[in-house]
N, C-alpha and C positions, 0 to 999 in steps of 0.2 A: 363235540369236537368235529372239525371238518376233516374228512379223509384226504381231500385234495387241497394242498396249500394254495395252488394257483387260483382255484375257484374261490377260496376264502378271501384272498387279497382282492380279487375282482369284485366280490360282493362288497367289501369295505369301501372300494373306490366309488361304486355305484351309490352306496348309502351316503357317502360324504357329499357326492354331487347332488343327491336328493335333498340333503339337509341344507346345502347352500341355496338351492333353488327355493325351498320353502322359506328360508330366512329372508331372501331378497323379495319374495312375494309379500311376506308380512310387512317388511319395511316399506314397500311400495304402497300397500294398502294404508299403512299408517300415515304416509306422506300425503296421500290423496284425501285423507279425512282430517288432516291437521287443522286444528282450530286456531282461534286468535290467541295472542300472547299478551298478557298485561305488560305495559311498557315500563322499563326501568329508567329510561333516559327522558330528557325534556327537550322541547316542549311536548306536552301530552295533549293531543287534539281530538276532540269529540264532535259529534253531530247528532242533534235531535231531528232526524230527517223524516218527519211524519206528515208534513203538510203539502200545500200546493207548491209546485216547482216552476221555474222558468223554462224547464225542459218539457219533453213529451212524457211526463210522468216517470215511473220507475223503469219503463222500457227503453229509455234513451241511453245509448252507450256513453254519451258525454257526461251524463249525470253519474253513471257508474264510475267513470274515471275521477270525477270530483270527489265522490265519497271515498274512493279507494286511497286518497291522499291522507285520510284521517287514520287515527289509531283505534277509534271506538265509534260505532254508529248504531243508532236505533232506527229501525226501518218499519214504516207502516205498510199500507196497501193490502190488497187482497191476496188470496192464496197463490195463484200461479205467478203473477208479476213479482211478488215479493220473493218467492223462492228463486226465480230466474235472475232477478236483480242481485240477490245475495250471492248466487253462484258466480256471476260475472264480476262482482266486486272482489270476491275471494280469489279469483284467478289473477286479478291485478295486484292484490295485496294479501298474500297468504296469512300475514300476521294480524290483520285487523280483527277486532272483536265485533261481532255482529249480533245484535239483540233484536228479536221480533217484538214489535209493539203490540200490546194487548190491554184490554180493560176487562176486569172480571165482573163487576157488579152492575155495569150499565149496558143495556142492549137497545139498539135502535128500534123505534116503534114501527118503522116502515121498510128499512133496507132489506134486500133479498140476500140469498146466499147463506153465508155463515150466520148472520144475524137472524135470518128466518128460521134456521135450524135451532138456534138458541131459544127463540120465542116459542117455538113448538114444544121444545122439551120443558121449559119452565111452566108453560100453560098446562101441560099434561100431568104434572105431578101435584103433590098434596102439601098444603101449608102446615102451620103449627098445630092446630087442633080443630075441633068441630065448629068452633065459632069463627075461625078464620082459616079455613082449609081449602080455599079456592085453588091455590097453586103455589109455585115457588116465588111469585112476584112479591116484592115488598109492598105492603098495602097499609093505608091508614086505618084508624079505628072504625071507619065507615065502609071499609072494603075497597077504597079507590086506589089506583096506582099512585106510587110515589116516584118523583123524578128529581134527580140531582143535576141534570144537564138537559138543555133543550133537545126535544125530539128523541129522548131516551127514557126508558123505564128502568127503575132500580130493581135488582134481584135481592131476595132475602138469602144472604150467604151464611146465616147462622145455623147452628145445629138444632134449632127449634123446629125447622121444617121436617117433614117426613122423608126418610131416604127412599130412593127408587128401588126397583126390583133387584138391582145389583148391590144395594147397600150404599150407594153414592148419594151425596147431596150436590148442590150445584158446584161448589169449588172443585170437588174431585171429578165430576163429569166434565166441566169446562177444561180442566187440566188435560184430561185424556183427549178431548177434541183438539186442543191446541198442539198437543204432542203429535197426534196422527196427521194433522194438516201441515205442520211446520217442523216441529222440533225433533222428529225422528230423522230428519235430514241433517246430517252432521255439518252442513254448511253453516248452520246457526250455532253460535256459542251459548246462547241463552235467550231469556225472555225479559222484557221490560213491561211491568204492570203500571198503568196510569191510574190516577185517582185512588191512591192508597191513603185514605183519610185516617186520621187519628181516632175519629168517632163518626157516627152517622151525621150527615148534614141535616140540621133541623131535628125536631123531636116528633115528627108526625107519624112515622112508621110504627106499626104494631109488630115488632119483630118476633115476639114470643107468643102471639095469640092471646095476649092478656094475662099470661101466667107470671110475668116478671115485670116489676115496676122499679126495681133498683137501677138507677142510671149507670152506676159503675159496672154492674154485671152486664147490662145491655151493651155498653161500650166494649167491654172485654170480649163478649161473644161475637160482636161485629169484627173485631180485630182477629179473633181466632179463625173467622171465616177466611180472611186473607191468608193467614198462616197455613190453613188447611190446603189452600191452592198451591202454595209454594212447596209444602211437604209432598203433595202428590206429584208435582213436576219433578221434584228431586228423586222420588221413588222410580218414576218412569225413566229418568235419565240423570243418573247421579253426577255426571261430569259437568252439567250445565251451570251457567251463572244465572242468577235472578237479580234484577234491578227494579227499583220502584221510584215513582214520583211521590216523594215524601212531603206532603203539604204541611206537616206539623212542625217543621223546623223553625218557622217564624213564631210559634207560640211559646217558645222557651223564654222564661223570664231571666233577668240578669242575675238574680241571686239564687235561683234554684234550677235543678236539672229539668223540671217540667215534663212535658210530654215525651221527651227523648228517653225517659226511663221506662217506657211501656214495655213490659217483659214479653208481650206477644210479638213485638217487632224487633227488639234489640238483638243484633248479631244474627238475624235470620235471613238476611239477603246480602248481596255483594256490592251494594252501592245505591246512591239516591240521585235524584235530579234537583239541583238548586235552580229552579226554572225562573229565568229572568231575575236573578238575584240583584243585578245592577242594570239600570237604564241610563241612556245618555242624558236624560232629563235630570238625573240625580246630581249632575254637576251644577245645576242651577237651584234645584229644590229637592234635596235628598229625601227619599221616602224613608230610608233607614240609615242610621248613623253607621259610618264605615266600621267602627269597632264592633257594632252588632253584626254587621255582615261577616266580619272575620270570626266572630264567635259562632255564628250559624255554620260557617264553613268548617271551622276547627272541630266542632262537635260532630258534624257529619262525617268527617274523616276518621273519627274514632268509633262511630256508632255502628258501622256496618262490618260484615265479616270480610276477612282477607280473601282475595285481593280487592281492596276497596276501590271501585271505579266510579266515584262520585263525579257527576258532570256539573261543572260550574258554567251555567248558561247566562249570557248577558244579551241585551238588545240595544241597538243603536243604528245610526246612519252608516251605510257601507263605507263612506269616506270620512268618517269622524275619527281621524287618527288620534287625537288627544284622548278621547274617551276610550278608544280601543286600547291604547297603551296603559291607561289607568286600570281598566278592567283586567287586562292580560297580566300586568305586573301584580295585581292583587291575587289573581289565581295562582301565580307562581310562588306566593308566600306559603302555599301548602302543596299537596301532591295530587290535586284533582285534575280532571281533563277539561279543557277549555273549549267553549262553543260560543261563537258570535253570531247571533241571529239578527240579520238586517231588518230594520223597520219596514213594514208594508206587508203585502199579501204573501210574500215568499219567506217570511221570517223562519218558518219551520221546514223549508224545503230548499235552502240555498247553502252551499259551502262557500263562505266568504274567506278570502285569503289575504294575508298580510305579510309584509316583508319580514317581520320578526319570526315568522314560522320557519323559514328556510333561508334566512339571510339574503332576501331578495333574489331567490333562485340560485344562489351560488353554493348552497350546502343542502344537506338532508335535514329532515325534521327531527333529528336527534342532536343537532349541533350544540345545544347547551350541555349535553352529556348528563352525567349523574349530578345530583345535588351534593354539594360539599358542606352545606349547612342544614341543620334540621329546620323545620318550619319555625319561624321566629315567633316569640310570644310577647315581644315588646319592640318599641322603635329603636333604630340604630343610631341616628344622629338627627338632632333638631326636629324630632317628631316624624322623621322619614324612616320608612321600613326598608329592610334590605335582606336579600337572600342570595348566596353565592352558589354558582354551578361550575362544573369543570370548564365550560366554554364561555362563561359570561356571568353577569350580575344583573339582578332585577331590583329596581328601586321604585317605591311608590310613596307618594305624599298624600295622605288622606285628606278628603274634603273637610274643611274646617280648620286645618292646620296653618293656613296662610301660605303664601309663596315662600319657599325656602331654597337656600343655596347650600349645597353640601360638597365636601371635598372627598374625592376618591383617590385610591392609590394609583401609582403609575402602572402602565401595562393594560389599561382599559381604553377602548375607543367606542365611539358611536357607530351604529350600524350604517353601512353605506347603502342607503335605501333608494328606492325608486318612487315610492308613494308620497313621502313627506321628507324631501331632501333638506328642508330647512332645519329639521330636528335631527334626522338620521343622515348626517352629512359625511360620515366616515372619519371624522377628525378625532385625534386623541382627546381623551376626557381627563380633566383634572378637577375643575369645579363645574357642578351641574346645578342649574337653577330649575326648579320644578314649580309650576303654578299650583295654586290651591286646588287639589284634586287632579293629580297628574302622575304619570309613571314613565319609566324609560327602561329599555333593556340595553346593556352595554356588552361589548365583545372583548374577550381577553386576547391580547396579542399572542400569548402562548398559553395553551390550555394547561390546567393543573389536574392532578388526579384526586378523586374522592378518597377519603380514608378507608372506605369499605363499600362494596357494592350494596345497593339497597334492593335485595332480591325479594320479590313478592312471595308470600307464603302460598301453599296450595289452597285451592278453593275448599273451604270447610264451612258448613252451615251448622248452627246450633240447633239441635232437635228439640222435641217437646220436653 
């Protein structure tokens, strides 16, 4: 009990002010470290920004502005320039999801800096056993280096190698290095791992030191090496996203689940990269049937953990409006993020912009709003596929279906575009003729409301 009521009330006032100050400080800290937000509305725009750019690399403020227009971007480059670029992009767009590009099992033979540190570490450790105990490099049965990519050596990421003095093998050691250089900086929302193969490329490496000849067990041990990397990243920073370049999506057969059933990978990361899943040349000579493209896409959208940020990346000429609309409308048939890589040297380092992204600059990049239809599983009319959104409608006529004319309801108009005004002429739509292999995005005269918000689930990874 306080003997002096005045002193007691004064103490309470001081305590209240202190609590308010602490609360405001905590909120300010949270705001300063706020990460990216998975987008609920459409269009969802992504960028695989890891290659040569028409700008002065990652240090160019104009390139930062271009990337900041996106909702999700994968950033390459070395330590300082990548961290500085990420911070600049984050200042322009606090909601963008930024993932740092890394490759686990490939190390440059000659590059300095981080690659040199990795070469030194791998060379200093011990391999599987006395007959192949050179180091942590993946080696063939004659002891020679194995390479899956020009000018790179492959690391043995399996548990058959000997752990270092800290009990780590390469996946754990590399995760700690990546965390200390980049991911402890909350500017990054996560990491993107390239070359996550379903199995070792070729059969030349002696992963086990001659102890294991069972192909299925070797493949599983290889995949477990990648999973060990993700697990360590998650241990170091539980809130981060992990994304992968999942090459195995094309190996799925039409009648079976195939390699997408690999338990070492299923539901272990937050999204994949469908790298150049469509090319503009597919309009003349399709590499893959459109229905197969959709199957790959659909399976990828169910294979990864929530929130699934699968990137639907296509490649074509920067002014190929027809192919763009075809690819973009295809992407809108599900919930992925869209990336258009222009043909040429800057395919992986350019943000290519189209009228459909923001209604030719008259709206924001959420103008389509929420999806009012689930991802379609069959054609809507005359073999043409359709999906509705609060602000518009996407139509796509698959290559091989022939030219088709479809009728749409009243209240839809063509986009008033600047890039291709012959198609996007702003006129009301009633009958739409689509060439064989074409798409179009229509605008609603009055937006409608989705039946329920499609709220992403919190990031959860399935453990071992």
